[in-house]
C-alpha positions in Angstrom: 65.0 107.4 75.9 67.7 105.3 77.6 70.0 105.8 74.6 69.6 109.6 74.8 70.4 109.5 78.5 73.5 107.4 77.9 74.6 109.8 75.1 74.0 112.8 77.3 76.0 111.0 80.1 78.9 110.4 77.7 78.8 114.0 76.5 79.0 115.2 80.2 81.9 112.9 80.9 83.8 114.0 77.8 83.2 117.7 78.6 84.3 117.2 82.1 87.4 115.4 81.0 88.2 118.1 78.4 87.8 120.9 80.9 89.9 119.1 83.4 92.7 118.4 80.9 92.5 122.0 79.7 92.8 123.2 83.3 95.9 121.2 83.9 97.4 122.6 80.7 97.2 126.2 81.9 100.7 127.6 82.1 100.2 129.2 85.5 98.4 126.2 87.1 100.3 124.6 90.0 99.2 121.4 91.8 98.5 121.8 95.6 101.4 119.5 96.4 105.2 119.4 95.8 107.9 116.7 95.6 110.9 117.2 97.9 113.4 115.5 95.6 115.9 118.3 95.7 116.3 117.9 99.5 117.2 114.2 98.7 120.0 115.4 96.5 118.3 114.4 93.2 118.4 116.4 90.0 115.2 117.0 88.1 116.0 114.4 85.6 116.9 111.8 88.2 113.7 112.5 90.0 111.7 112.3 86.7 113.3 108.9 86.1 112.3 107.7 89.5 108.8 109.0 89.2 108.4 107.2 85.9 109.9 104.0 87.2 107.4 103.7 90.0 104.2 105.0 88.4 104.5 103.7 84.9 105.5 100.5 83.2 108.8 102.1 82.3 109.9 105.3 80.6 109.9 105.6 76.9 113.0 107.1 75.4 111.6 110.6 75.2 109.4 110.6 78.3 111.9 112.0 80.8 112.1 115.2 78.7 108.4 115.4 78.6 108.1 115.1 82.4 110.8 117.7 83.0 109.2 120.2 80.6 105.7 119.7 82.1 106.9 119.6 85.7 106.9 116.5 87.9 104.0 117.5 90.0 101.8 118.5 87.0 102.6 115.2 85.3 101.6 113.2 88.3 98.3 115.1 88.7 97.5 114.4 85.1 98.1 110.8 85.7 95.8 111.0 88.8 93.1 112.4 86.5 93.4 109.4 84.1 91.9 111.6 81.4 94.7 111.7 78.7 93.6 110.8 75.2 94.4 107.2 74.2 93.4 107.2 70.5 96.2 104.8 69.4 95.5 102.4 72.2 91.8 102.5 71.4 92.6 101.7 67.8 94.7 98.7 68.8 91.9 97.4 71.0 89.2 97.9 68.4 89.2 94.4 67.2 88.8 92.8 70.6 85.0 92.4 70.5 84.8 90.2 73.6 86.0 93.1 75.8 82.8 95.0 75.1 80.4 92.2 76.1 78.3 92.1 79.3 78.6 89.1 81.6 75.4 87.7 80.2 76.6 88.1 76.6 79.8 86.4 77.5 77.9 83.4 79.1 75.8 83.1 76.0 78.8 83.5 73.5 81.7 81.8 75.3 80.2 78.8 77.2 82.4 76.4 79.0 83.4 73.2 77.2 81.2 71.1 79.5 78.2 73.4 78.7 78.8 73.0 75.0 78.8 69.3 75.3 75.6 69.2 77.3 73.9 71.5 74.8 75.1 69.3 71.9 73.7 66.2 73.7 70.4 67.9 74.4 70.1 68.9 70.7 70.9 65.5 69.6 74.2 66.4 67.8 76.3 64.2 70.1 75.2 60.8 71.6 75.8 60.8 75.3 76.9 57.2 75.1 79.6 58.0 72.6 81.3 60.8 74.6 85.0 60.2 74.8 84.6 57.0 72.9 84.2 58.2 69.3 87.0 59.1 67.0 88.5 62.2 68.5 88.9 64.0 65.3 85.3 63.4 64.2 84.1 64.2 67.7 85.9 67.6 67.7 84.6 68.3 64.2 81.0 67.7 65.3 81.4 70.0 68.3 83.1 72.7 66.1 80.3 72.5 63.6 77.7 72.7 66.4 79.4 75.8 67.8 79.5 77.5 64.4 75.8 76.7 64.0 74.9 78.2 67.3 77.4 81.2 67.0 79.3 80.0 70.0 83.0 80.7 70.6 85.7 78.9 72.5 86.3 80.2 76.0 90.1 80.3 75.3 89.5 83.1 72.7 87.9 85.2 75.5 90.9 84.7 77.7 93.3 85.4 74.8 91.7 88.7 74.1 91.6 89.6 77.7 95.3 88.9 78.2 96.2 90.7 75.0 94.4 93.9 76.1 96.4 93.9 79.4 99.7 93.9 77.5 98.6 96.5 75.0 97.3 98.8 77.7 100.4 98.5 79.8 102.7 99.2 76.8 100.7 101.9 75.1 98.3 103.7 77.4 99.1 107.3 78.1 97.2 106.9 81.4 100.0 104.8 82.8 99.3 105.2 86.5 95.7 104.0 86.0 97.0 100.8 84.4 99.6 100.2 87.2 96.9 100.7 89.8 94.5 98.5 87.9 97.2 95.8 88.2 97.8 96.5 91.9 94.2 96.4 92.9 93.3 93.4 90.8 96.2 91.7 92.5 94.9 92.8 95.9 91.4 91.6 95.2 92.7 88.6 93.3 90.5 86.2 91.4 91.9 83.4 89.2 91.0 81.9 85.9 92.2 78.6 87.4 88.9 78.5 89.2 86.6 77.5 86.4 83.4 78.8 88.0 84.5 82.4 88.0 86.8 82.5 85.0 84.3 83.9 82.4 83.5 86.8 84.7 87.1 88.0 85.2 87.3 90.3 82.1 84.3 92.3 83.2 85.6 92.2 86.8 88.7 94.2 85.7 86.8 96.4 83.3 83.8 97.3 85.4 84.9 96.8 89.0 88.6 97.4 89.3 89.7 99.9 86.7 86.9 102.6 87.3 87.6 102.6 91.0 91.4 102.7 91.3 91.4 106.4 92.1 88.3 106.6 94.2 87.3 105.7 97.8 88.5 102.3 99.0 85.0 101.7 100.5 83.5 101.8 97.0 86.2 99.5 95.5 85.7 97.0 98.4 81.9 97.0 98.0 82.1 96.6 94.1 84.4 93.6 94.4 82.2 92.0 97.0 79.1 92.2 94.7 80.9 91.1 91.5 80.1 87.6 90.1 83.9 86.9 89.8 84.5 87.4 93.5 81.2 85.8 94.6 82.2 82.6 92.8 85.9 82.7 93.4 85.5 82.7 97.2 82.2 80.8 97.2 80.0 83.5 98.8 77.4 83.1 96.0 76.2 79.8 97.6 76.5 80.8 101.3 73.1 80.7 103.0 71.9 80.7 106.6 68.8 80.0 108.6 65.9 82.4 107.8 63.1 82.2 110.3 60.6 83.9 108.1 58.7 80.9 106.8 56.6 83.0 104.5 59.5 83.9 102.3 59.7 82.2 98.9 62.0 79.2 99.2 61.2 78.6 102.8 57.8 77.0 102.4 59.3 73.6 101.6 61.4 73.7 104.7 58.2 74.6 106.7 56.2 71.7 105.2 58.8 68.9 105.4 58.0 68.0 109.1 54.3 67.7 108.2 55.0 65.5 105.3 56.9 63.2 107.5 54.4 63.3 110.5 54.1 59.5 110.7 57.8 59.1 111.2 58.2 62.1 113.5 55.4 61.4 115.9 54.0 64.2 118.2 54.3 68.0 118.0 57.4 67.9 120.3 59.2 65.5 118.0 58.2 67.6 115.0 59.7 70.7 116.6 62.9 68.9 117.4 63.1 67.5 113.8 62.4 71.0 112.4 65.2 72.4 114.6 67.7 69.7 113.5 66.7 70.3 109.8 67.3 74.1 110.2 70.6 73.5 111.9 71.6 71.1 109.2 70.7 73.6 106.5 72.7 76.3 108.4 75.7 74.1 108.7 75.6 73.0 105.1 74.9 76.4 103.7 77.3 78.8 105.5 80.5 79.4 103.7 83.3 81.4 105.5 85.8 81.7 102.6 84.9 85.3 101.6 84.4 86.5 105.2 87.8 85.2 106.1 89.6 86.7 103.1 87.8 90.0 103.2 89.3 90.5 106.7 92.7 88.9 106.3 93.5 89.9 102.7 91.2 92.8 101.7 91.0 95.0 104.7 92.3 94.4 108.3 95.3 92.2 107.6 96.2 88.9 109.4 97.1 90.9 112.5 94.1 93.2 112.2 92.4 92.3 115.5 89.7 89.9 114.4 88.9 86.4 115.7 87.5 83.2 114.2 84.2 84.2 115.8 84.2 87.4 113.9 84.8 85.5 110.7 81.8 83.2 111.4 79.6 86.1 112.3 80.6 88.1 109.3 79.8 85.1 107.0 76.3 85.1 108.5 76.0 88.8 107.8 76.9 88.1 104.1 74.6 85.2 103.6 72.2 85.7 100.6 74.8 87.7 98.6 74.6 85.9 95.3 74.4 86.2 91.5 71.4 87.3 89.5 70.5 84.7 86.9 72.1 85.4 83.6 72.2 83.9 80.1 70.8 80.7 78.8 73.7 78.7 80.3 74.5 80.8 83.3 74.3 80.5 87.0 71.2 80.8 89.2 68.5 78.5 87.9 67.3 77.8 91.4 67.2 81.5 92.2 65.4 82.1 88.9 62.5 79.9 90.1 62.3 82.0 93.3 62.3 85.2 91.3 59.6 83.9 89.0 57.5 83.0 92.0 58.0 86.4 93.7 57.7 88.4 90.5 60.4 90.8 89.2 58.3 93.8 90.1 57.9 92.7 93.7 61.5 91.8 94.5 62.3 95.1 96.4 59.2 95.0 98.6 60.0 91.4 99.6 63.5 92.4 100.7 65.4 91.2 97.6 68.0 93.6 96.1 68.9 93.4 92.4 71.8 95.4 91.1 73.2 94.5 87.8 74.6 91.0 88.0 74.3 91.0 91.8 71.3 89.7 93.8 70.6 89.8 97.5 68.4 86.8 98.1 66.7 87.4 101.4 65.3 83.9 101.6 68.9 82.7 102.0 69.9 85.3 104.5 70.5 84.5 108.1 68.1 86.9 109.8 69.2 86.3 113.4 71.3 88.7 115.5 75.1 88.8 114.8 78.0 90.6 116.3 81.2 91.4 114.4 84.2 93.2 115.9 81.9 94.4 118.7 79.2 95.8 116.4 75.8 94.1 116.8 73.6 93.6 113.8 70.0 93.3 115.0 67.7 90.4 114.0 65.6 90.7 110.9 68.1 92.7 108.9 68.8 92.3 105.2 71.1 93.6 102.5 72.0 96.7 104.5 73.8 94.5 107.0 76.4 93.5 104.5 76.9 97.1 103.3 77.4 98.2 107.0 79.8 95.4 107.6 82.0 96.3 104.6 81.8 100.0 105.4 83.0 99.3 108.9 85.9 97.2 107.6 86.8 99.8 105.0 87.1 102.5 107.7 88.8 100.4 110.4 92.2 101.7 111.6 93.8 98.3 110.9 92.6 98.6 107.3 94.3 102.0 106.9 97.6 100.6 108.0 97.3 97.4 106.0 96.3 99.0 102.8 98.9 101.8 103.0 101.7 99.4 103.7 100.8 97.4 100.7 100.8 100.5 98.6 104.1 101.5 100.0 105.6 98.1 99.3 104.5 98.3 95.7 105.6 101.9 95.0 108.5 102.6 97.5 110.4 99.6 98.7 110.1 96.0 99.9 110.4 97.2 103.5 109.0 100.8 103.5 109.7 103.0 106.5 107.0 103.0 109.2 107.1 106.8 109.2 105.8 106.8 105.6 103.1 104.2 106.4 101.9 106.3 109.3 101.6 109.4 107.1 99.7 107.5 104.5 97.4 105.9 107.0 96.6 109.3 108.6 95.6 110.6 105.1 93.6 107.4 104.5 91.6 108.0 107.7 91.2 111.7 107.4 90.2 111.6 103.7 87.7 108.8 104.0 89.8 106.2 102.3 90.5 108.4 99.3 93.1 106.4 97.2 94.1 109.5 95.2 94.9 111.5 98.3 96.9 108.6 99.8 99.0 108.4 96.7 99.7 112.1 96.8 100.8 111.8 100.4 103.1 109.0 99.5 104.7 110.7 96.5 105.1 114.0 98.4 106.9 112.4 101.4 110.7 112.6 101.7 110.8 108.8 102.2 109.6 108.3 98.6 112.6 110.3 97.3 115.3 108.9 99.7 118.3 107.6 97.8 117.9 104.3 99.8 114.8 103.5 97.8 115.9 104.7 94.4 116.0 101.5 92.1 115.4 99.4 95.2 112.4 97.5 93.8 112.7 94.5 91.5 110.5 94.3 88.4 108.0 91.4 88.2 108.3 89.4 84.9 105.3 91.4 83.5 107.0 94.7 84.4 110.2 93.5 82.9 108.5 92.6 79.6 106.5 95.7 79.3 109.3 98.0 80.4 111.6 96.4 77.7 108.9 97.0 75.0 108.5 100.6 76.1 112.3 101.2 76.3 112.9 99.8 72.9 109.9 101.5 71.3 108.7 98.1 70.1 105.6 97.5 68.0 103.4 94.7 69.3 101.4 92.7 66.8 101.0 89.5 68.8 100.7 90.3 72.5 100.1 86.7 73.6 103.7 85.8 72.7 104.8 88.2 75.4 102.3 86.7 77.8 104.1 83.3 77.2 107.4 84.9 78.2 105.9 86.3 81.5 104.6 82.8 82.2 108.0 81.3 81.5 109.6 83.8 83.9 107.1 82.8 86.7 104.2 85.2 86.4 101.2 83.7 84.6 98.9 86.7 84.7 95.3 86.1 85.9 96.2 82.5 86.8 97.5 82.9 90.3 95.4 80.5 92.3 95.7 81.9 95.9 93.6 84.8 96.9 96.7 86.6 98.2 97.7 87.5 94.6 101.3 87.6 93.4 103.9 88.7 96.2 105.2 92.2 95.7 108.7 91.6 96.9 111.9 91.0 94.8 112.9 87.8 96.7 109.9 86.1 95.1 111.0 86.7 91.6 114.7 86.3 91.7 116.6 83.1 91.7 119.2 81.5 89.4 116.6 80.1 86.9 114.6 83.3 86.8 117.7 85.4 86.1 118.7 83.0 83.2 115.2 83.3 81.8 115.3 87.0 82.1 118.6 87.1 80.2 117.1 84.8 77.5 114.2 87.1 77.2 116.4 90.1 76.7 118.4 88.3 74.0 115.2 87.1 72.3 113.4 90.5 72.2 116.5 92.4 71.1 117.2 89.9 68.3 113.5 90.0 67.3 113.1 86.3 67.9 109.7 86.9 69.6 107.0 86.5 67.0 104.8 89.6 66.5 107.2 92.1 68.3 109.1 94.3 66.0 111.7 97.0 66.8 114.4 99.2 65.2 117.4 99.4 67.5 119.3 101.8 65.2 116.4 104.2 65.3 116.8 104.6 69.1 120.3 106.1 68.3 119.3 108.2 65.4 120.4 105.4 63.0 124.0 105.7 64.2 125.6 102.3 64.6 128.2 102.1 67.4 131.7 101.2 66.3 132.2 98.4 68.9 130.3 96.3 71.4 131.8 98.4 74.3 130.6 101.6 72.6 127.1 100.1 72.0 127.0 99.0 75.7 127.6 102.6 76.9 125.4 104.3 74.3 122.4 102.0 74.6 122.8 101.6 78.3 122.1 105.3 78.6 119.2 105.1 76.2 117.5 102.1 77.9 118.3 103.0 81.5 118.4 106.9 81.5 119.6 108.9 84.4 121.5 106.1 86.1 125.2 105.8 86.9 126.2 102.9 84.7 129.9 102.8 85.5 129.5 99.6 87.5 127.1 98.0 85.1 129.4 98.7 82.1 132.3 97.2 84.1 130.3 94.1 84.9 128.9 93.5 81.5 132.0 94.3 79.4 133.6 90.9 80.2 130.5 89.2 79.0 130.8 90.8 75.6 134.5 89.8 75.4 133.9 86.2 76.4 133.9 84.0 73.3 132.2 81.3 75.3 129.4 83.5 76.6 126.5 82.0 74.7 127.6 78.5 75.3 127.9 79.2 79.1 124.5 80.8 79.2 123.1 78.0 77.2 124.5 75.3 79.4 123.4 77.0 82.6 119.9 77.5 81.2 119.7 73.8 80.4 120.5 72.9 84.0 118.1 75.4 85.6 115.2 75.5 83.0 112.0 74.0 84.5 110.7 71.1 82.5 107.1 72.3 82.7 108.0 75.4 80.6 108.9 73.4 77.5 105.4 73.3 76.2 105.5 77.0 75.6 107.2 76.3 72.2 103.9 75.2 71.0 102.7 78.8 71.1 105.6 80.0 68.9 108.0 81.1 71.7 111.6 80.5 71.0 113.2 78.2 73.6 116.6 78.4 75.3 118.7 76.7 72.6 116.9 78.5 69.8 117.5 81.9 71.4 121.2 81.2 71.2 120.9 80.2 67.6 122.1 82.6 64.9 119.5 81.5 62.5 121.8 79.3 60.4 122.6 76.6 62.9 125.4 78.2 64.8 125.2 78.0 68.6 126.8 79.8 71.5 130.6 80.1 71.4 130.8 79.1 67.7 130.1 82.6 66.7 126.9 84.5 65.9 125.9 85.9 62.5 127.3 89.3 62.0 130.0 88.8 64.6 133.7 87.8 64.3 136.5 87.4 66.8 139.4 89.7 66.9 142.9 88.5 67.8 142.0 88.5 71.5 138.9 86.4 70.9 136.5 89.3 71.6 133.4 89.8 69.5 133.4 92.5 66.8 130.7 93.6 64.4 130.8 92.9 60.7 130.2 96.3 59.0 126.6 96.6 57.9 125.2 94.1 60.2 123.4 94.8 63.5 123.6 91.3 65.3 126.3 92.7 67.5 123.9 95.5 68.6 121.1 93.0 69.2 123.4 91.0 71.5 124.5 94.0 73.4 120.9 95.3 73.9 119.8 91.8 74.9 122.5 91.7 77.6 121.4 95.1 78.9 117.8 94.0 79.1 118.8 90.9 80.9 121.2 92.6 83.2 120.6 93.0 87.0 120.5 96.8 86.6 117.6 96.7 84.2 115.7 94.4 86.6 115.6 97.3 89.1 113.1 100.1 89.1 
């Protein structure tokens, strides 16, 4: 019966998506909004390039024509529907079986190393006294054999699949805006693989919590993140508990009995009451955790200047006590809660005040049931799960939240310092449209401030955006996505590993420094010369298999192909001396050696080419000694050897690494 319901639901979704897509394809259909780019003095093609630079991971060679032919507004509305077919992407992701698993299945299939060790000891495979003392090779072999026997897989394989899918989605999805927004909202509600407790739940956090809600109501997105195992563990709310005065609740009986058990030591009734009060206060002090309450106000909703106090944080933390994780898997979290559930009975959870929703559990016996006040709103005593929902709803609709969220969106999609007039328009829409993210995006993109020439190419690409935009601009074929992840790490952005709940900063000054620019140039040279394992491209095919006659001609031709609809006069003027400098490679190499962080050298173990190797021609020649396929003319400038495309690789690499390509 359930399978039939699921199949019927899928059919409805498919039918709705098909009808919606068909509706958008009607020739007479016009969106209800318009983009005022002509008033800003932009041509249609310039506007299309700007639109693609902000709402995709970079234009593909033919995409500007596609947007022009479709109409900018219609293209944007299609992106807002996130319903375009993605058959080729689906095929590329088909082999990533871990991405289809539930959290419980992940816990059972990809246990943490410490859990595997405990299991192996319990099953008598490993002697606990020999841990870390036995021969390392033999020790590893025993654990590997045990994992194979139990059908267990290393956790790193889960993370590798997860990281690979992000790169493939960004590079190949037709629903580009959905992927860009998934990245934005994940960063806003950041969780980190570096926190071991929550790491295994992050793939499903992105899949089931972030991606499905990026175009919906902010309130729904906020509530979904608050209830997810990844967030509950990352900010420690899963263990937060308060004083519950209902002694008849499961889990409270032991607290009630403890004074009686120690009656001899406690003396008379008065002493017992005092001891009970002290014990309850101790439990409250030990159990309350304010981490999530603080961050949900400071980072997720109101902002640091949003008008809340430390008292509000403490009171909000009390409201959110009891929000925890439903027991999952043989090796998962919640064994203590499992005992309480068994005592209550699964069928009686609701009537006893517990709330079970997927992997989320509201444990009423851990909930502080006294009166609280947050931001002037009073939550009466003896409340339960509904208090937390009311609190998050209040935060989602607060005027400070509208301003804070809209400014973050404007910083991401418009400029590092967006005009206050734009933020005010977006915040007004946020308030009037009940936090509808889609409507806020339409307001932003329909505003003159979005099309102002002051903000055109005013944003700096993050390392991830740089890597993916290069792949898309060069029409590259990715076979080993993880190699590209190593490059983003090397350039300063290790996706999913940012430790702070703030997420990566969204401003250019964070990404750009001397060392970063050198690494970006090295990346351009590496990808253009096909020195990144598992990423293949055909540079001549971009120009209809016509090879430019000189490096200067290649610079002009490929500059226009890779950075369409830009005035490249200044860029060509700046880059031409680099091509004519016989010592170019040696200079870059020497500068990279001085600025390259030592901690990045271990990346070579994953197959990524390092600084010196990038400058190597493959036969041992370095830098200014001449690259394969190049020769010097009488003036010392580099020229191509007929029939060889190394000159073209160098030119394209310099374009990718140039300051102009870093802009979006």
